[in-house]
N, C-alpha and C positions, 0 to 999 in steps of 0.2 A: 594792278595785275595779280598780285599775290592774293588779295582779298577775293577777287573774282574766282580764281581757281579754287580757293578754300570753300567758298559758298557753293560752287558747283559740286564739289566732292562731298561736302557735308551740308546738305540743304536744310537740315533741321536746326542748325545752329543760328542763334540770334546774331545781330550785327555786333553787339558787345562781345559775344563769345568768339566771333570771327576775328575781331581786332586783337583779342587776347592770344588767339592761336597764331595770328600773323606776327605778333611780337616775338615769337620764338622760332620763326621760320626764316630760312635763308634760301637764296637762289643759287643753283649750281648748273653750269653748262658742261656737257660731255661731248668730246670729239667722237668722230666715227671710230668704232671698234674699241672704245674705252673699256678696259677691264681692269687693268692694273693701275687704278687711280688711287689717291690717298686712302689709307685704311679706314678712315672715319666714315667713308661712304659705303663700306660693306659690300663691295661689288664681287668679292671672291668668296667661295665656299670655305668652310672649315672654322668659322668663328660665329659667335652670337651676333644677331642683328643689333645695331646700335642706332640706326636711323630709320625714319619713315620717309618715303619719297612719294611725291605726287607729281606725275608727269604733266608738264604744261604743253610741250611740243616735242615731236619726234617719236622714237620707238626704242624700247629697251627689250632685248631678248633674255629670257630665262633659260638656262641650259644646265646640263649635268655632264660632268666628265665621267665616261664609262669606257673602260678598256681602251683608253687612248683617243676615244671619239668624243666630240662635243654634241651630246644628244639634245636636240631642241625640245623644250618642254612647252613653252608658251611665249607670247609677246605681250607687252603692255604699251598702250598708246595714250593719247591725250586724255587727261582727266581720270586716269586710272592710278591705282595705288600699288606701291611695292613695299614689302617689308612689314606687313600687318603682324607677323609673328613677333615683332619687336615688343608689341603690347600684350599679345596673347600668350606667348611662351618666351619671356625675355631672356632666359639663360640657355635656351636650346641652341646647340651648334647646328647651323643650317648646312644642307648638302647641295644647294644650288648656287650657281653663279649668275651674275647679270653682266650684260655688256650693251653698249649703245650701238645700234645698227646704222643710224644716221645721226647727224648732229642733233642733240637732244638737250632740252632745258627742263629741269625739275625743281620742285620745292623740296627742301630737306629740313626735317625736324628731328633733333636729337632725342634719344629715348629719355635721357635724364631730365630734359626740359619738359617733355610731354608728361612724364610721370608726376612731376611736381605740380604741373598745371591741373591734371585730372584729379589728384588728391585734394587739391584746394577747391575744385569745382565738380562735385559729384553728379549734378544734373547734366553738365556738359559731357562728363565721362560717359554717362548712360547713352546720350545721343550718339557719341562717336562710336562706342562699341556696337550699338544697334546698327549704325550705318556700315560698319565693317562686316557684320553678319549678313546684311542685305547684299552687299557687294559680293561676298563669297558665294552666296546662293545663286545670284544672277550669273556670275562667272562660270559656276559649275554647269548651269543650264546651257549657257552659250557654248562652252567648250565641249560639251557632250554631243552637241548637234551640228557643230560646224568645225571646219578646219581653217585656221588662220592662213592666209595666203599673202603673197607679195607679187608685184608685177615685174616681169622680165620682158625685154624687147629683143626681137630678132628682125630679119628682113621682111617678115609678114606682119609685123606690128607687135602689140603687147599681148602677153598671155599670163594668166594667173598660175603661180606655182606654190604648192604647200610649203610653209616655212621649214618643215622638217625634211624636205626632199633634197636629195643630192643631184637629181636630174634637173634639166633646164627646159627651155622653151621648146626645142625641137622634139624632145622626148614627150613633153606634155601634149603637143599637137598630135604626135603619133598615137598616144594612148587614146585620144579623142577620136582620131580618124579610123583606127583599125581595131574595132571591137568585133573580132572575128571568132577566134577559138576560145577566148578567155584564158588561154595558156600563155603566160609571159615567158620571155626568153630565159628568165631565171630558173625556169623548170629544168633547164639543161645546164647545170653548173660548169661542166667542162667547156661549153661554148663561151661562157663568161671568162673562164680561166684563159682560154685561148686568145680571146680579145685582149686581155690584160698582158699576156706574154708578148703579143705583137706590139702593143702600145709601149711597153717597157723597152723592147728591142729598138723601136723607132726613137724613143727618147735618148737612148744611149748612142745610137748611130748619129743623131743630130746634136750631140752634147756640146759641140763647139759652136753651135749657132748662137748669135748674140742674144736672141730672145730667150733661149733656154739657159744662158749663163747669167741672166739677171738675178739679183738678190733683192727682192722687193721689200724684205723686212730684215734689216741688219741684225735685229735682236735674235732672230731665229737662225741666221747663218746658213740658210739653205738657198740653193739656186732653184729656179723654176724647174729645170730638168730633173734635179734631185728630188724635188717634191713630187713630180709626176711619177718617177720611178718608185718612190716610197709608196704612193697610192696604189700603183699597179701591184706591188708586192703584197699589199694587204688583200687585194682581190684574189691574187693567185693563191694565197694562203687560205682563202675561203671565208674571209670575214663576213659575218651575216649582216652587219650594219650596211655594208655596201652591196652584197649579193641581192638583197631584197629591193634594191633600187633599180634593177633591170626589169622594167615593167612593160616594155612594148610587146605587142602580140607577136607570136612566132611567125604568123602569116601576115605579111605587110607588103604594100606597094613600095616601089623605090629601090628594088634590088638589094635591100639590106641597109639602106642609108639610115633608117631609124635606129637599127641596132647599133651601127657604128657611132651615131651621134649620142645614143644612150650611154655608150662606153665613154666617149669623149667628155660628155658633160659630168658624169659621175666622177671620173678621174680628176677633171679640172676643179670641181668643187671640193673634193677631198684634199687636193693639193693646196688649195687656198687655205683650208684649215691648218694644214701642216706648216704653212708659212705664217700662221698667226692671224689670219683674216677670217671673218665670217663667211660661210659658204654662199650666202645670198646677200643682196644689196652691196656688192663689192664696190669700193671706190678705186677707180683706176684699173679695175679688172686685172688683178695680178697674174692670173692664169686663164688663158682663153682656150676653150675647147677646140676651136678650129685652128687658130694660129699656132698654138703651142702643142696641145695633145695630139692633134691630127696633122702635124707638120710633115710634109713630104709624103702624104698618104691620101688615098681616095677610098671610098667605100668599095670601089671596084677591084682594088687589090687586097684591102684589109678583110672584107667579108668572106670571099671565097677561101682565102688563106686560113682564116679562123675556122671555117667549116672543115677544111682538110685537117687542120691540127686537132680539132675536136674528135674527128673520126679516129685519128691515130691514138689519141689519149683514151678513147672509149672502147676500141675493138677488143682489147685484152679482157675487159669485163665479160664480153660475149664469149670469147674463146675459153675463158676460165669456167664459165657456166656450162659451156658445151662439154669441156673435158670432164667436169664433175658428173654430168649426165652419162657420158660415154663410160666412165669408170663404173658407175652403178649398173649400166646395162651389161657390161662385160662380167661384172661380179655375179649378176643374176644368171648369166650364161654358164658360169662355173657351178653355181648353186643348183641349177636345173639340168645339169649335163646328163643325168641318168633318167630323166623323166621322159618316157616315150609317149608320143602323141601322134595324131594324124596331121600331116601337112595338108594344105588346101590350095587349090588353084581355081579361080573363078567361083569361089565360095563352095566348091564341090570337093569331096574327099580326093586326095591325090595319093601320096605315099607317106609312110611314116617318117618322122624326124624326132629330134628331142626338143623339148621346150628350151633347153639351153642354147641350141643352135639358133632358134628364133630370136632369143634375146641378144645373143652375141651379134647377130646380123644388124640389129638396131644400133648397137654401138659402133660397128665397123662403118656403116653408111654415114654416120655423123662425123666420124674421125677423118674421113676424106676431106671434109669441107673446112676443117681448121687450117689445113695446108693451103686451100684455095683462098681463104681470107688473108692469110699471112703473105701470100705471094703478091697480093694486090696492094698491100700497105705501102711499099716503097713508091708506088705511083702517086699516092696521096701527098708524098713529101715534095713534090714539084710545085713550088709556090711562085705566084706572079707579083710578090712584093717588090716595090720599086717601079712597077709599071704605071702606077697611079691611075688616071682616068680611063685610058683606053689602051695602055701598053706602051705609049711613047715616052713615059717617064717624065712628063712635064712637072715642074715645081719640086723635083728631087735633084739633089746634086749628083754628078756623074758617078761618084763612088758610093752613094747611099745604098744602092741595091746590094752590093757585096757586103757592106758593113751590117746592114739590118739582118741579112740572112745569117751572117756569122754570129750576131748577137742572139738570134732565135736559137741557134744550135747550142750556144753557150748556156743559155737559160735552161734549155731542155736537158742537156747532158751533164753539164758541170754543176748547175745549181739545183735542178729538180731530180737529178740522177736517173733520168729516163734515157738510158743509153741505147735502148732499142729503137728510138725515134731520131730521125735525122731529116733535115730539109735541104733542098738544093734549088738553084734558080731554074725557072722554066726556060726552055730552049728559045722560045719566041714569045715575047711578052704580049704582043698583039693577039696572037692565037690563044694564049693562056688566059687572056682577059674574058673570053667568051666560051671557051671550051669547058664543057661539063661532062665529058666522056667518062672520066674516072668515077664520077658519082653514079652514072648508069651502070658501070661495071660492078662497083661495090654493092649497089642495091640489088643487082642480079644475083650475086653470090648469097646475099642475105635471103632473097626470095627462094633460092634453091634449098637453103637450109630449112626455111619455113615449110616448103612443100614436103620435104622428107619427114620433118617432125610431125606434120599433120597426118601423113600416111601412117606413121608409127602410132599416133594416137587413135586413128581409125582402127588399127589392129588391136590396140589395148581395149578399146570399147567392145569390139566384136569378141575377143577372146574372153572377156569378163561378162559377156551377156548372159542373162539368166535371171535369178539363180538356178531355176529348174528347166525353163523352156528355151534356153539359149545355148551357146557354145560351152560356157562354164569351164574353160581350160585353166583360167587363173582367177584369183580373188584379189580385186583391188581394195585398198584400205577404204573403209567406210568413213567418210569425213563429215557428212551432214545428211539430215533427213531429205528424202527425194521427192516427197509429194505432200501436198496439203490435204489430199483426200484419200490416198491409198496407204493404209498403215504398213509400216515396215519396209517400204520401198526405198532403195538406195540407188542413186544414179552415179555414173562415172563422170562426176563434175569436173575433176582436174583434167583428164584428157579432153573433155568438151571445151573447157576454157582455153586450153592450148590450141585446139583446132581453130577457135575464133581469133586468137592472136595471129595464127598463120594466115587466115583469110585477110586480116587487116594488113599484114605485111605484104601479101601479094597485091592488094589494092594500092598500097603505098608505092610499090615498085612501078606500077603502071603510071601513077601520078608523077614519079620521078622521070620516067621515060618521056611522057608528054611535055613536062616542063623543060626538059633538056632540049627537046625538038623545037620548042617554042621560042628559043632565043633568036634575036635579030641583030644583024650587023655586028658592032663591036662589043656587045654586052648581052648577057642573059639576065633579064629582069626578074626571072622567076626562081632565082636561087633560094629565096626564103622557103618556098614550098618544098624544094629539093632537100634543103637542110632539115626542115621539120620532119619530113617523112622518113629520111634516113635515120635521124636521131631517135625518132619515135619507134621505128622498127627495131633498132638495136636495143633500145631500152626495154621494149615489150618482150622481145625474144629472150633477152637476158633474164628478165624476171620470170617468164614462162618456163624456161629451162630449170631455173632454181626451184620453182614450184613443182615441176614434174619430177625432178631428181628426188626430192623428199618423198614424193608419192610412190615412185617406183621402188624405193628402198623397202617400202612396206608391203610389197606384193608377196603373197604366200601361196604355196601349194601343199595341201595337207596329204597325209598318207591315203586318205579316202579318195582325194582328187587324183592321186597318182594311179590308184587301182582303177578308177573309172576311166581315165585316159587310156590305160593299157587295154581295158575291155573294149573300148571304142576301136582301137587299132585292130583287135582280133575280129571285131564284128564288121569292120569296114570292107567293102568290096575292093578298095584300093590296095589291100594287102595281097590280092591275087596277082598283082604285077610281079611280085617276087617269086611266084611259082612258074613264071615263063621258062626259066632255064631248066626247071625240074620236069614240067609236063607239057611245055609248049604253049604258044599264044592262044590257040583255039580252045584247048582244054581249060586254060586259066580263065578265058572269057566265060565259058560255061559256069565255072564256079562263081565268078563275080555276079552273073545274072541270077544264079540260084540263091546267092546271099540276099540279093535285093528282093526276089520274089517270095522266098520262104521265111526270111527273117532269121535263118540259122547263121551262125558265125563261120568265118573262113576256117577257123580251127576245127569246128565240128565236122565240116565237110571234108577237110583234109584227113582227119583221123578216121572218119567213116569210110572214105574211099581207099584207105590204106596207103595214101601218098607218103605219110610220115607217121611215126609212132610218137608217143608223148615226149620221150627224151629228145627225139630229133626236133620236135616242134619247139621245145623250150630253148634248144640251142639256136634254132632258126630265128626265134623271137628276141635274141640278145640285141640290145640297142646298137652295139657296134656293127652288127650285121645289117640292121634295117636303116641305119642313118649314115653309113659311110660306103665307099666303093666296095661292093661285095657281090659275088655271083654264086648262088647255091649250086651244088652238084646236081646233074641231071639224073633221072631214074635209071638211065642206062648204065651209070656208074655204080 
């Protein structure tokens, strides 16, 4: 058996050379998950390799410890070599560890024995070094084009899972089934955080259950429940090793089951590692994603609760972005308070106003909606946790519902210091299992903000139109060239992109409405599209407002612009409105018509007709008179 393996691994060696090599070779068997075996077998990192191993049967995993995680590097199987660096770099301290995934048998050759043999047999040494080089080249080619996988079994049968994956069979099937948007749920980190908060709360609420009190590995001293909580904490803290394992598409069939199972499987496999077991090929399955991580839970209470939590964790980012934009608009209102210009209704000259009033109004209209968003947040805190499948609470203990909600609040407020967020039990769990009304309401407020923001951007585009043949009331910052054919052209690209975000948000709101209406009986199966559209709307709106804030800060009005705007006011027939108290409506109408027909300004006509003198006109044209409640004295006075 030894000679057969050696001949397979080193095919160029003669029978005599094989026998000499076999004479210094021993056989070693490794149990499942063998890492801390006798030092001479070099299974741990941090020391030079002293043995060469040739695997006869089984599987050895090569992994690296990084930030507390066991990062999978590769696996070696039958007739493959481990420890080549023993010969190539004999004194180098290696950084990788080995462990047996299944019961494994390997041939072991000590470095000291191999070196003595190769010094005595130069031709044999040449053949062995040549074979090591060939093996390294083949392995590089194989591992750059393929991913090593293992089989896992579920109720549907076997499925192949990458060895470095923390997810399991149900996630793998969902990845295959739902190739829809190409956007994984990991795109929304707060959703992953919310799932972990719920799973942690559930593990604490179930902490006295026999299956969670088990200690599968006495050497580690952790219960299953403690390992689950620890894994959840790592996800809550945003550990990227785990975050990147949430790969199911945001749009999926099954009412969110794939998302829930993605969380269950990742948490279970990480918990296995924390208990000292490999995350795949477990013997005895020390942590089960369904029985342990998902205990007393259903997708139908976990998923909607996680979406609600996510919205509560996320909305402050939107309101902060709104407040920053509001502040800039109000500041511009102050900056432009003395800049007189023509107001317009239906795109026609109306009456004068200040540019500051126009910008202040932009800020005020958005300010109203921060309050509307915040008033709806408490409604999101009503969770159906404990209702399990359809709200009847099957497979959950009678006091689980109260305990799990207490734990969620404790995690949010005491541990994460999110004192502005609180959850409470739904009044009727059956109703709460299918009711999506709060999502419709929240989406509607976001749409309202989008509509207002789009209108503001329409105005900014009009006010900046030109530079010579448009309104030209303001100058937007030039951020990029506007044409591939027209030299010097600059477009209002930032308001344009914000307009498009608003269009998308309005469409998303319609999708939320239709999905909410499409629910049937005791469940709404379309919550994934509701969650995706809500989270996408909030994310896009937040980013759009931040982008627009920086842009609005750069808006300028030069002295030349101010003079031009004042001249437009004096030339506009709209200014005749202010003459009504002075000369009456009919006489003011005649002046307005003459302005249009003759091209002369209101000022010229007023002075020519002796209605006012120059001093009176300048007083009349003061911004406070034209832009605030004011009624000029009549000629009779």
